[in-house]
TORZAKE-192448 format. One record per residue (C-alpha): x, y, z. Coordinates in nm, 2 decimals. Layout:
BEGIN
ATOM     east    north       up
ATOM        X        Y        Z
...
***
This chain:
BEGIN
ATOM     east    north       up
ATOM     6.29     3.34     5.68
ATOM     6.35     3.66     5.47
ATOM     6.56     3.62     5.16
ATOM     6.64     4.00     5.16
ATOM     6.60     4.20     4.84
ATOM     6.61     3.91     4.60
ATOM     6.27     3.77     4.68
ATOM     6.08     3.58     4.42
ATOM     5.81     3.85     4.41
ATOM     6.06     4.12     4.34
ATOM     6.24     3.91     4.08
ATOM     5.91     3.85     3.91
ATOM     5.82     4.22     3.91
ATOM     6.16     4.32     3.77
ATOM     6.14     4.05     3.51
ATOM     5.78     4.15     3.42
ATOM     5.89     4.52     3.40
ATOM     6.19     4.44     3.17
ATOM     5.97     4.21     2.96
ATOM     5.71     4.49     2.93
ATOM     5.98     4.75     2.83
ATOM     6.14     4.53     2.57
ATOM     5.80     4.42     2.45
ATOM     5.70     4.79     2.41
ATOM     6.03     4.85     2.23
ATOM     5.98     4.55     2.01
ATOM     5.62     4.66     1.93
ATOM     5.75     5.01     1.85
ATOM     6.01     4.86     1.62
ATOM     5.75     4.65     1.45
ATOM     5.55     4.97     1.38
ATOM     5.86     5.16     1.28
ATOM     6.01     4.90     1.05
ATOM     5.71     4.71     0.92
ATOM     5.37     4.86     0.97
ATOM     5.45     5.23     0.93
ATOM     5.77     5.18     0.74
ATOM     5.65     5.34     0.41
ATOM     5.49     5.64     0.57
ATOM     5.80     5.71     0.79
ATOM     6.04     5.66     0.51
ATOM     5.85     5.92     0.31
ATOM     5.86     6.16     0.60
ATOM     6.24     6.11     0.64
ATOM     6.29     6.14     0.27
ATOM     6.09     6.47     0.27
ATOM     6.29     6.61     0.57
ATOM     6.64     6.49     0.47
ATOM     6.62     6.50     0.09
ATOM     6.67     6.83    -0.08
ATOM     6.68     6.96    -0.44
ATOM     6.91     7.27    -0.49
ATOM     6.85     7.47    -0.80
ATOM     7.16     7.61    -0.97
ATOM     7.06     7.91    -1.18
ATOM     7.19     7.94    -1.53
ATOM     7.37     8.26    -1.62
ATOM     7.16     8.47    -1.86
ATOM     7.31     8.55    -2.19
ATOM     7.44     8.90    -2.28
ATOM     7.30     9.13    -2.54
ATOM     7.55     9.30    -2.78
ATOM     7.53     9.55    -3.06
ATOM     7.66     9.45    -3.40
ATOM     8.02     9.55    -3.31
ATOM     8.02     9.36    -2.98
ATOM     7.95     9.65    -2.74
ATOM     7.75     9.53    -2.43
ATOM     7.40     9.65    -2.41
ATOM     7.29     9.41    -2.13
ATOM     7.49     9.18    -1.90
ATOM     7.49     9.01    -1.56
ATOM     7.65     9.13    -1.24
ATOM     7.74     8.89    -0.96
ATOM     7.57     9.00    -0.63
ATOM     7.49     8.85    -0.30
ATOM     7.16     8.85    -0.11
ATOM     7.28     8.89     0.25
ATOM     7.05     8.78     0.54
ATOM     7.06     8.63     0.89
ATOM     6.92     8.35     1.09
ATOM     6.82     8.52     1.42
ATOM     6.80     8.18     1.59
ATOM     7.17     8.12     1.58
ATOM     7.31     8.47     1.64
ATOM     7.55     8.49     1.93
ATOM     7.57     8.77     2.20
ATOM     7.95     8.78     2.16
ATOM     7.91     8.89     1.79
ATOM     7.70     9.19     1.87
ATOM     8.01     9.41     1.89
ATOM     8.05     9.36     1.51
ATOM     7.69     9.47     1.43
ATOM     7.80     9.83     1.40
ATOM     8.04     9.75     1.12
ATOM     7.79     9.51     0.96
ATOM     7.54     9.80     0.95
ATOM     7.79    10.02     0.78
ATOM     7.89     9.76     0.52
ATOM     7.53     9.68     0.42
ATOM     7.42    10.05     0.44
ATOM     7.15    10.01     0.70
ATOM     7.14    10.23     1.02
ATOM     7.22    10.03     1.33
ATOM     6.88    10.13     1.48
ATOM     6.71     9.96     1.19
ATOM     6.94     9.66     1.18
ATOM     6.90     9.56     1.55
ATOM     6.52     9.49     1.53
ATOM     6.58     9.26     1.23
ATOM     6.84     9.06     1.41
ATOM     6.68     9.06     1.76
ATOM     6.33     8.95     1.65
ATOM     6.33     8.57     1.66
ATOM     5.96     8.50     1.61
ATOM     5.70     8.61     1.35
ATOM     5.40     8.82     1.42
ATOM     5.35     9.14     1.62
ATOM     5.14     8.94     1.87
ATOM     5.44     8.73     1.95
ATOM     5.66     9.01     2.07
ATOM     5.52     9.27     2.31
ATOM     5.64     9.50     2.59
ATOM     5.61     9.35     2.94
ATOM     5.66     9.46     3.29
ATOM     5.95     9.37     3.51
ATOM     5.74     9.11     3.69
ATOM     5.67     8.94     3.36
ATOM     6.03     8.96     3.27
ATOM     6.13     8.77     3.58
ATOM     5.87     8.49     3.51
ATOM     6.04     8.16     3.43
ATOM     5.75     8.06     3.21
ATOM     5.78     8.35     2.96
ATOM     6.10     8.39     2.75
ATOM     6.23     8.75     2.71
ATOM     6.47     8.94     2.50
ATOM     6.60     9.30     2.49
ATOM     6.48     9.50     2.18
ATOM     6.58     9.87     2.14
ATOM     6.66     9.89     2.51
ATOM     6.32     9.75     2.62
ATOM     6.23     9.41     2.76
ATOM     6.00     9.22     2.53
ATOM     5.83     8.89     2.54
ATOM     5.84     8.62     2.27
ATOM     5.52     8.43     2.27
ATOM     5.60     8.06     2.28
ATOM     5.35     7.99     2.00
ATOM     5.52     8.22     1.74
ATOM     5.69     8.06     1.44
ATOM     6.07     8.10     1.47
ATOM     6.24     8.32     1.20
ATOM     6.52     8.13     1.03
ATOM     6.59     8.39     0.76
ATOM     6.56     8.77     0.74
ATOM     6.68     8.96     0.44
ATOM     6.92     9.24     0.51
ATOM     7.02     9.35     0.16
ATOM     6.98     9.20    -0.18
ATOM     7.26     9.36    -0.39
ATOM     7.58     9.33    -0.20
ATOM     7.89     9.32    -0.43
ATOM     8.16     9.05    -0.39
ATOM     8.42     9.28    -0.22
ATOM     8.17     9.40     0.04
ATOM     8.06     9.04     0.10
ATOM     8.41     8.93     0.17
ATOM     8.44     9.20     0.43
ATOM     8.11     9.08     0.59
ATOM     8.25     8.73     0.60
ATOM     8.56     8.85     0.78
ATOM     8.34     8.98     1.07
ATOM     8.27     8.61     1.14
ATOM     7.92     8.68     1.27
ATOM     7.76     8.34     1.31
ATOM     7.42     8.33     1.14
ATOM     7.49     8.60     0.89
ATOM     7.54     8.47     0.54
ATOM     7.46     8.53     0.17
ATOM     7.34     8.36    -0.14
ATOM     7.50     8.44    -0.47
ATOM     7.27     8.58    -0.74
ATOM     7.30     8.74    -1.08
ATOM     7.15     9.09    -1.13
ATOM     7.08     9.22    -1.48
ATOM     7.25     9.55    -1.56
ATOM     7.24     9.78    -1.85
ATOM     7.57     9.97    -1.90
ATOM     7.42    10.25    -2.11
ATOM     7.11    10.33    -1.90
ATOM     6.86    10.50    -2.13
ATOM     7.04    10.42    -2.46
ATOM     6.82    10.20    -2.69
ATOM     6.59    10.14    -2.39
ATOM     6.29    10.05    -2.61
ATOM     6.49     9.80    -2.81
ATOM     6.68     9.63    -2.53
ATOM     6.40     9.60    -2.27
ATOM     6.47     9.48    -1.92
ATOM     6.44     9.19    -1.68
ATOM     6.24     9.27    -1.36
ATOM     6.33     9.19    -1.00
ATOM     6.14     8.86    -1.02
ATOM     6.36     8.75    -1.30
ATOM     6.09     8.78    -1.57
ATOM     6.18     8.94    -1.90
ATOM     5.94     9.22    -1.94
ATOM     6.01     9.40    -2.27
ATOM     6.22     9.45    -2.58
ATOM     6.48     9.20    -2.69
ATOM     6.50     9.07    -2.33
ATOM     6.15     8.94    -2.37
ATOM     6.15     8.85    -2.74
ATOM     6.47     8.65    -2.72
ATOM     6.42     8.52    -2.37
ATOM     6.42     8.16    -2.50
ATOM     6.78     8.21    -2.61
ATOM     6.89     8.43    -2.33
ATOM     6.76     8.26    -2.02
ATOM     6.95     7.93    -2.05
ATOM     6.85     7.61    -1.86
ATOM     6.88     7.60    -1.48
ATOM     7.07     7.30    -1.33
ATOM     7.00     7.12    -1.00
ATOM     7.14     6.87    -0.76
ATOM     6.96     6.62    -0.54
ATOM     7.10     6.51    -0.21
ATOM     7.06     6.50     0.17
ATOM     7.10     6.74     0.46
ATOM     7.17     6.69     0.82
ATOM     6.98     6.81     1.13
ATOM     7.14     7.15     1.09
ATOM     7.02     7.18     0.73
ATOM     7.38     7.14     0.60
ATOM     7.42     6.96     0.27
ATOM     7.58     6.61     0.29
ATOM     7.78     6.61    -0.03
ATOM     7.85     6.23     0.00
ATOM     7.49     6.15    -0.04
ATOM     7.43     6.33    -0.37
ATOM     7.24     6.11    -0.60
ATOM     7.18     6.32    -0.91
ATOM     7.33     6.64    -1.04
ATOM     7.25     6.83    -1.36
ATOM     7.48     7.12    -1.45
ATOM     7.32     7.45    -1.55
ATOM     7.34     7.55    -1.92
ATOM     7.41     7.92    -1.96
ATOM     7.20     8.13    -2.20
ATOM     7.31     8.22    -2.55
ATOM     7.43     8.57    -2.63
ATOM     7.23     8.78    -2.87
ATOM     7.39     9.01    -3.12
ATOM     7.17     9.29    -3.25
ATOM     7.18     9.46    -3.58
ATOM     7.18     9.79    -3.40
ATOM     7.49    10.01    -3.39
ATOM     7.55    10.18    -3.05
ATOM     7.73    10.47    -3.22
ATOM     7.43    10.53    -3.46
ATOM     7.19    10.49    -3.17
ATOM     7.39    10.75    -2.98
ATOM     7.36    10.99    -3.28
ATOM     6.99    10.93    -3.30
ATOM     6.93    11.00    -2.93
ATOM     7.14    11.31    -2.94
ATOM     6.93    11.43    -3.23
ATOM     6.62    11.35    -3.03
ATOM     6.75    11.57    -2.75
ATOM     6.80    11.85    -3.00
ATOM     6.44    11.81    -3.13
ATOM     6.31    11.82    -2.77
ATOM     6.51    12.13    -2.69
ATOM     6.40    12.31    -3.02
ATOM     6.04    12.21    -3.06
ATOM     5.92    12.06    -2.72
ATOM     5.70    11.79    -2.89
ATOM     5.47    11.55    -2.72
ATOM     5.65    11.26    -2.87
ATOM     5.92    11.20    -3.13
ATOM     6.07    10.89    -3.31
ATOM     6.37    10.84    -3.53
ATOM     6.44    10.52    -3.71
ATOM     6.75    10.42    -3.92
ATOM     6.77    10.10    -4.12
ATOM     6.98     9.93    -4.38
ATOM     6.82    10.00    -4.71
ATOM     6.93     9.67    -4.87
ATOM     6.84     9.43    -4.59
ATOM     6.59     9.61    -4.37
ATOM     6.79     9.54    -4.05
ATOM     6.74     9.82    -3.80
ATOM     7.05    10.02    -3.72
ATOM     6.89    10.25    -3.46
ATOM     6.55    10.33    -3.32
ATOM     6.50    10.61    -3.06
ATOM     6.19    10.75    -2.90
ATOM     6.11    11.05    -2.68
ATOM     6.03    11.01    -2.40
ATOM     6.25    10.71    -2.31
ATOM     6.35    10.57    -1.97
ATOM     6.65    10.43    -1.76
ATOM     6.66    10.05    -1.79
ATOM     6.84    10.03    -1.46
ATOM     6.56    10.22    -1.29
ATOM     6.26    10.07    -1.47
ATOM     6.08    10.04    -1.14
ATOM     6.11    10.41    -1.05
ATOM     5.79    10.60    -1.16
ATOM     5.98    10.92    -1.19
ATOM     6.27    10.80    -1.40
ATOM     6.07    10.53    -1.59
ATOM     5.70    10.61    -1.59
ATOM     5.49    10.34    -1.77
ATOM     5.39    10.60    -2.03
ATOM     5.76    10.64    -2.13
ATOM     5.81    10.26    -2.16
ATOM     5.59    10.23    -2.47
ATOM     5.78    10.19    -2.80
ATOM     5.60    10.47    -2.98
ATOM     5.74    10.35    -3.32
ATOM     5.50    10.05    -3.31
ATOM     5.23    10.14    -3.05
ATOM     5.11    10.48    -3.17
ATOM     4.94    10.58    -3.49
ATOM     4.87    10.90    -3.68
ATOM     4.77    11.02    -4.02
ATOM     5.09    10.98    -4.23
ATOM     5.01    11.28    -4.45
ATOM     5.22    11.34    -4.76
ATOM     5.46    11.06    -4.69
ATOM     5.18    10.83    -4.81
ATOM     5.17    10.99    -5.16
ATOM     5.43    10.74    -5.27
ATOM     5.16    10.47    -5.26
ATOM     4.93    10.62    -5.52
ATOM     5.22    10.73    -5.74
ATOM     5.40    10.40    -5.73
ATOM     5.08    10.21    -5.79
ATOM     4.98    10.42    -6.10
ATOM     5.33    10.38    -6.24
ATOM     5.34    10.00    -6.17
ATOM     5.00     9.95    -6.35
ATOM     5.13    10.16    -6.65
ATOM     4.85    10.41    -6.60
ATOM     5.09    10.71    -6.60
ATOM     5.46    10.79    -6.64
ATOM     5.67    11.05    -6.47
ATOM     5.58    11.30    -6.74
ATOM     5.21    11.25    -6.73
ATOM     5.04    11.58    -6.64
ATOM     4.74    11.66    -6.43
ATOM     4.54    11.98    -6.37
ATOM     4.61    12.07    -6.01
ATOM     4.41    12.39    -6.01
ATOM     4.08    12.21    -5.98
ATOM     3.86    12.23    -5.67
ATOM     3.66    11.92    -5.75
ATOM     3.62    11.65    -6.02
ATOM     3.35    11.40    -6.12
ATOM     3.43    11.05    -6.02
ATOM     3.20    10.75    -6.07
ATOM     2.91    10.98    -6.15
ATOM     2.96    11.21    -5.85
ATOM     3.15    11.53    -5.79
ATOM     3.43    11.48    -5.54
ATOM     3.59    11.78    -5.37
ATOM     3.97    11.79    -5.34
ATOM     4.17    11.88    -5.04
ATOM     4.32    12.22    -5.11
ATOM     4.70    12.26    -5.18
ATOM     4.92    12.50    -5.00
ATOM     5.01    12.67    -5.33
ATOM     4.81    12.74    -5.64
ATOM     4.95    12.62    -5.97
ATOM     4.88    12.80    -6.29
ATOM     4.99    12.51    -6.51
ATOM     4.94    12.13    -6.51
ATOM     5.19    11.93    -6.29
ATOM     5.37    11.62    -6.40
ATOM     5.37    11.31    -6.18
ATOM     5.72    11.40    -6.08
ATOM     5.61    11.75    -5.98
ATOM     5.32    11.62    -5.79
ATOM     5.56    11.43    -5.57
ATOM     5.83    11.70    -5.54
ATOM     5.58    11.98    -5.47
ATOM     5.35    11.75    -5.26
ATOM     5.02    11.83    -5.43
ATOM     4.72    11.69    -5.26
ATOM     4.50    11.75    -5.57
ATOM     4.75    11.57    -5.79
ATOM     4.78    11.27    -5.54
ATOM     4.40    11.24    -5.54
ATOM     4.39    11.22    -5.92
ATOM     4.65    10.95    -5.91
ATOM     4.44    10.76    -5.66
ATOM     4.14    10.80    -5.89
ATOM     4.34    10.66    -6.18
ATOM     4.40    10.35    -5.97
ATOM     4.05    10.33    -5.84
ATOM     3.94    10.25    -5.49
ATOM     4.01     9.87    -5.50
ATOM     4.36     9.90    -5.66
ATOM     4.45    10.19    -5.43
ATOM     4.35     9.98    -5.12
ATOM     4.54     9.68    -5.26
ATOM     4.86     9.89    -5.30
ATOM     4.82    10.05    -4.96
ATOM     4.81     9.70    -4.81
ATOM     5.09     9.58    -5.02
ATOM     5.31     9.87    -4.89
ATOM     5.24     9.74    -4.54
ATOM     4.96     9.97    -4.42
ATOM     4.68     9.82    -4.22
ATOM     4.88     9.52    -4.10
ATOM     5.15     9.45    -3.85
ATOM     5.50     9.48    -3.99
ATOM     5.64     9.16    -3.82
ATOM     5.85     9.36    -3.58
ATOM     5.96     9.11    -3.31
ATOM     5.82     9.29    -3.01
ATOM     5.48     9.28    -2.86
ATOM     5.25     9.58    -2.85
ATOM     5.26     9.66    -3.23
ATOM     4.93     9.78    -3.37
ATOM     4.80     9.74    -3.72
ATOM     4.72    10.11    -3.79
ATOM     4.40    10.20    -3.96
ATOM     4.31    10.12    -4.32
ATOM     3.94    10.06    -4.37
ATOM     3.83     9.82    -4.64
ATOM     3.67     9.99    -4.95
ATOM     3.32     9.90    -4.84
ATOM     3.36    10.13    -4.54
ATOM     3.50    10.43    -4.74
ATOM     3.30    10.75    -4.74
ATOM     3.23    10.95    -5.06
ATOM     3.54    11.17    -5.02
ATOM     3.79    10.91    -4.90
ATOM     3.92    10.86    -5.26
ATOM     4.04    11.22    -5.24
ATOM     4.18    11.20    -4.89
ATOM     4.35    10.87    -4.86
ATOM     4.60    10.93    -5.15
ATOM     4.71    11.24    -4.96
ATOM     4.76    11.05    -4.64
ATOM     4.44    11.13    -4.46
ATOM     4.15    10.90    -4.35
ATOM     4.42    10.65    -4.27
ATOM     4.65    10.59    -3.97
ATOM     4.99    10.43    -3.95
ATOM     5.27    10.37    -3.71
ATOM     5.61    10.53    -3.76
ATOM     5.75    10.19    -3.84
ATOM     5.50    10.13    -4.11
ATOM     5.58    10.46    -4.28
ATOM     5.95    10.39    -4.25
ATOM     5.93    10.05    -4.42
ATOM     5.68    10.18    -4.69
ATOM     5.96    10.42    -4.79
ATOM     6.20    10.13    -4.76
ATOM     6.00     9.96    -5.05
ATOM     6.14    10.23    -5.29
ATOM     6.49    10.21    -5.14
ATOM     6.51     9.83    -5.16
ATOM     6.41     9.82    -5.53
ATOM     6.04     9.74    -5.48
ATOM     6.04     9.48    -5.20
ATOM     5.87     9.52    -4.86
ATOM     6.13     9.40    -4.61
ATOM     6.06     9.26    -4.27
ATOM     6.20     9.48    -3.99
ATOM     6.46     9.27    -3.80
ATOM     6.67     9.35    -3.50
ATOM     6.86     9.03    -3.41
ATOM     7.16     8.95    -3.63
ATOM     7.32     8.65    -3.46
ATOM     7.28     8.40    -3.17
ATOM     7.61     8.29    -3.02
ATOM     7.71     8.05    -2.74
ATOM     7.96     8.11    -2.46
ATOM     8.26     8.02    -2.69
ATOM     8.15     8.27    -2.95
ATOM     8.03     8.02    -3.20
ATOM     7.73     8.12    -3.41
ATOM     7.43     7.91    -3.32
ATOM     7.18     8.09    -3.55
ATOM     7.22     8.36    -3.82
ATOM     6.94     8.58    -3.93
ATOM     6.93     8.70    -4.29
ATOM     6.73     8.95    -4.50
ATOM     6.36     8.86    -4.52
ATOM     6.13     9.00    -4.79
ATOM     5.76     9.00    -4.71
ATOM     5.66     9.05    -5.07
ATOM     5.74     9.24    -5.39
ATOM     5.53     9.55    -5.41
ATOM     5.63     9.72    -5.74
ATOM     5.88     9.63    -6.01
ATOM     6.24     9.73    -5.98
ATOM     6.22     9.98    -6.27
ATOM     5.92    10.15    -6.10
ATOM     6.11    10.17    -5.77
ATOM     6.41    10.33    -5.95
ATOM     6.18    10.57    -6.12
ATOM     6.02    10.66    -5.79
ATOM     6.36    10.71    -5.63
ATOM     6.45    10.96    -5.90
ATOM     6.13    11.15    -5.85
ATOM     6.18    11.16    -5.48
ATOM     6.51    11.33    -5.54
ATOM     6.31    11.62    -5.67
ATOM     6.17    11.67    -5.32
ATOM     6.52    11.78    -5.20
ATOM     6.60    12.00    -5.50
ATOM     6.50    12.35    -5.59
ATOM     6.12    12.36    -5.62
ATOM     6.07    12.07    -5.38
ATOM     5.94    12.08    -5.03
ATOM     6.26    11.97    -4.85
ATOM     6.55    12.16    -5.02
ATOM     6.73    12.18    -4.69
ATOM     6.75    11.80    -4.67
ATOM     7.00    11.79    -4.97
ATOM     7.35    11.68    -4.89
ATOM     7.60    11.81    -5.15
ATOM     7.75    11.53    -5.36
ATOM     7.48    11.28    -5.26
ATOM     7.15    11.20    -5.42
ATOM     6.90    11.24    -5.13
ATOM     6.55    11.11    -5.19
ATOM     6.27    11.15    -4.95
ATOM     5.92    11.29    -4.87
ATOM     5.80    11.54    -4.62
ATOM     5.48    11.48    -4.43
ATOM     5.26    11.72    -4.23
ATOM     4.93    11.59    -4.09
ATOM     4.68    11.77    -3.88
ATOM     4.61    11.59    -3.55
ATOM     4.27    11.47    -3.45
ATOM     4.17    11.67    -3.14
ATOM     3.83    11.58    -2.99
ATOM     3.73    11.42    -3.31
ATOM     3.82    11.72    -3.54
ATOM     4.14    11.80    -3.73
ATOM     4.33    12.08    -3.56
ATOM     4.49    12.36    -3.75
ATOM     4.74    12.42    -3.47
ATOM     4.86    12.07    -3.38
ATOM     5.05    11.86    -3.64
ATOM     5.26    11.56    -3.68
ATOM     5.56    11.66    -3.90
ATOM     5.79    11.41    -4.06
ATOM     6.05    11.35    -4.32
ATOM     6.13    11.00    -4.45
ATOM     6.41    10.94    -4.70
ATOM     6.72    10.75    -4.81
ATOM     7.04    10.81    -5.00
ATOM     7.22    10.78    -5.23
ATOM     6.91    10.75    -5.45
ATOM     7.08    10.55    -5.72
ATOM     7.21    10.28    -5.48
ATOM     7.05    10.33    -5.14
ATOM     7.25    10.26    -4.82
ATOM     7.04    10.39    -4.54
ATOM     6.67    10.48    -4.48
ATOM     6.60    10.75    -4.21
ATOM     6.27    10.85    -4.07
ATOM     6.22    11.15    -3.84
ATOM     5.87    11.19    -3.70
ATOM     5.78    11.47    -3.45
ATOM     5.44    11.47    -3.28
ATOM     5.30    11.81    -3.20
ATOM     5.62    12.01    -3.22
ATOM     5.61    12.38    -3.13
ATOM     5.86    12.58    -3.34
ATOM     5.91    12.94    -3.23
ATOM     5.76    13.06    -3.56
ATOM     5.51    12.90    -3.79
ATOM     5.36    12.56    -3.78
ATOM     5.53    12.22    -3.72
ATOM     5.57    12.12    -4.09
ATOM     5.78    11.82    -4.18
ATOM     6.02    12.06    -4.35
ATOM     6.06    12.25    -4.02
ATOM     6.08    11.98    -3.75
ATOM     6.20    11.67    -3.95
ATOM     6.43    11.79    -4.23
ATOM     6.71    11.94    -4.02
ATOM     6.75    11.63    -3.81
ATOM     6.75    11.41    -4.12
ATOM     7.03    11.61    -4.28
ATOM     7.25    11.62    -3.96
ATOM     7.21    11.24    -3.92
ATOM     7.28    11.18    -4.29
ATOM     7.60    11.38    -4.28
ATOM     7.72    11.19    -3.97
ATOM     7.63    10.85    -4.12
ATOM     7.82    10.94    -4.44
ATOM     8.14    10.98    -4.23
ATOM     8.07    10.69    -3.99
ATOM     7.96    10.43    -4.24
ATOM     8.20    10.56    -4.51
ATOM     7.91    10.60    -4.76
ATOM     8.06    10.68    -5.10
ATOM     7.90    10.94    -5.33
ATOM     7.73    10.81    -5.64
ATOM     7.91    10.81    -5.97
ATOM     7.70    11.10    -6.09
ATOM     7.67    11.38    -5.84
ATOM     7.52    11.72    -5.82
ATOM     7.28    11.65    -6.11
ATOM     6.91    11.62    -6.09
ATOM     6.82    11.28    -6.23
ATOM     6.45    11.34    -6.24
ATOM     6.31    11.26    -6.58
ATOM     6.03    11.50    -6.65
ATOM     5.90    11.74    -6.91
ATOM     5.87    12.09    -6.80
ATOM     6.00    12.00    -6.45
ATOM     6.26    12.20    -6.27
ATOM     6.62    12.09    -6.36
***
């Protein structure tokens, strides 16, 4: 007799099936919780755990009066997740395109393309469109296919520099899947001003040049981070945060430069460019007592905010010519031989030399002098050799010292070695050891030939006289401050070495005044009521291995007041082209020196010396 559905066989089969299912589940649980537990926990940890980096705010760069030279601007990188965009939000795409500055025809492909690779989206026929096995979308009015093997796009960048106001307007559109990440962009309020000093941070966030690079350790700060979990929709689960380290913002860097003086310098460079159309030009202004740089300008320069634009910021213009280029210093180098001979008590300011000679015997050989621009019918004193820039006189001073002592003083003045300027790219210049000198170098080097130097080396060599005989280290950073304005580190004057005694430096300063007084080579550099000391320089350029008679580097390097120096100014013009005559230092450098000097007197409130209007050069037979 039949027992209906509940037969023993059926009960057995159902029981066996249930036992098998639960056995399978149990076995799977054993694998999940015991055998594969470690591997699966690691996978879950990898999927759910996340570390979110919180970027530190980069410190600002200020000039010595607190004016901003580099700062951060809060921006948003706006993008979209095409996988979650909704059809009902498409009506707002037009306004979105307007807000982010992208034409709608360019925006739509970005938002509509859901999978990567051109092979994963192709035009199809209507028959393919109707196929249930091939997913389709509409792109630019055409039916396209998305290959099922394509990787889904979860983020497409729309714009990387949206400001906060615009981002708020984008949020109000409530387009699901469109969102932004806050970032900080480096901006430079003064564009080209002090571009070679400030430097820049590139789009990858790497400090590339100038103070930005040198002081990056102080400026960049320390990024923070937090560790936690996220859900299946990749949203952070704040309740599961386990560790959090707050970011530490970067320190602020205060430079010794003065934005007003820098502006004066760059205006003067513009004038030089307009008047002389040089290949390059450099102006440096420093504090005579401490060596701190007040301004440094180069032509050509570049826009820090457009550093990536080859038209506004070509790589050739991004070099700091004051430290990367070298040339024969010419007559500005004559201070080395004169100072050395005075310091070794071989001469005094009134010692006379016959400067009408064409050659002289030295170490058993006749040595031919470089000719002077003017013939002298009487012996010149050391003071007159400086004021009138005699090549023959300078060579005889060098011979008094001898090759080894001349070389030692040149090195002591900073030639042939890096100055210690804090930026990369500085070169050593050229000062051969004595064993490599030719037979005529003893007559050429004292006059500033057969040697090459950077503008910065020449500037700080003159600074030796202005500082009282010390070679100072060029410095640009004055203070490091934290967010609250507290000083973290203070930089002070640094002397590299003593070059000549203080009395010799004072004597040289008096003789260098003669350069700007009647009979000197830079009379137009004189500022009434102030003791202006300095030296002109005009060096022929090497063109194809030979000195050119038409291409020159003209310069004037000086300081004032001579009896108690306040500022040192260098004006160096490479291959200037005046309307008449050659580009002598007295033509291309002196006018700018004087204009800058007169402005600095007013701006820095430089007081005139106690004794004014009187030539303090101590010389016999010299011009008074």
